[in-house]
C-alpha positions, 0 to 999 in steps of 0.5 A: 474475528480475531482477537486484535493483537500485536503480532511480533512476526505480522506477515507485512510484506509493505505499509505504506501512507500515501498523500495524495496533493495538488501544486501551485504552479510555481512547485509543480515542476520536476527541476523543483522537485528534483531539490529534495534530493540534497534534503533526503539524500543522507538517509534515503541516499538511492535516487530513482524516477518515477516514469509512467509509460503508456502504449497507444493502440490505433487498430484501425491505423497500427503504423501509429502506434507506440509508447510514450512515457512521463516522468512523475517523481521522484523515489528515494530508498533508505541505505538498508533498502527497508524504507522507500519515498515517493515524491511525485508532483501529485502527492508524496508515499512512505513505505516501511519494508521488511522487517516491520517494527510498529505502527509509531514508529512508522507513523513518526518517519512517514510525518518527519519525510513528508513535513520536508516534502510539504514544506518544499512543494507548499501544496494548496490542498490534501485531497487523499490520504490512505493506508495500505498493508500488503500481508503475506500468510504463508503455508507449508507446501507438503502439508493439504491446508483448508484455507477456511481455516486460517481465512474467514472470506475464501472463494466457494468452489461449485460443488459440481467439482472437484473441491480443490484449489490451485489458486484464486484471485478476489478483490471488493470495493467496501464503503465503511461509512462509520469512518466515512473511508473507503476499503479496497480488500484483494486477497491472491493464492500464490503456488510456489517450488517452496511455500504456498501463501495467500497476499492480504492485501487491504488499501484504506482510503479517505478522498476530500478536500482536507482543512490542514495537515492536522486534519489529514494525519488524523484521518490517517491514524483512523484508517490503520484502525479500520484496517487492523479491523479489515484484517483480524476480521480476515483471519482466525485465530489459527492464523494469528498463532503463526505470527505471534 
């Protein structure tokens, strides 16, 4: 495991705090949710709808195939395109895009805009919370690299084949009983003309009916600690030196 520390050039492409809720009938309407625009407009002026698309395929009756859509909520983006709020009928997500600052600033702004959402929708219950960090570890395209010099957990190529990788995708789901949560850890190698990179996507969540918002935010802090544990256990000290 690499030593846990603050990385001044952290390879974070997106950091998210996600809170799933159930809503009472009187606020479980898009018209009610749309009124949040007035409260977010000053700092998050770019508003778009969140739409779910479904494709219906019937092999026995292909003439009935089609696409349906359902509007779930709204997406608000800050003027500088670094912060995004997703407010929907089943929850709230706050995202920080590059340049990433630090956890205290992310958490403070997430909680501030969550409080606006929460007061508006008056949720019945908080049923799931998560922190998710999507990291992009970049490597020079012209220099041969041994991935195990940078990552502790990489796929093993069968010995009968050339010991080379042009790409890979892996995902594991791990219960972490110490913190009573779950972690989804995904890795994907990407090859491009100007760089090679590995996406390290760490999603840590806990599903339950929370007693109140204070308990939910306390768990979010714990999930972030678990995320850090996973991140620094996944990389080597050589990787750390790239992002100090």
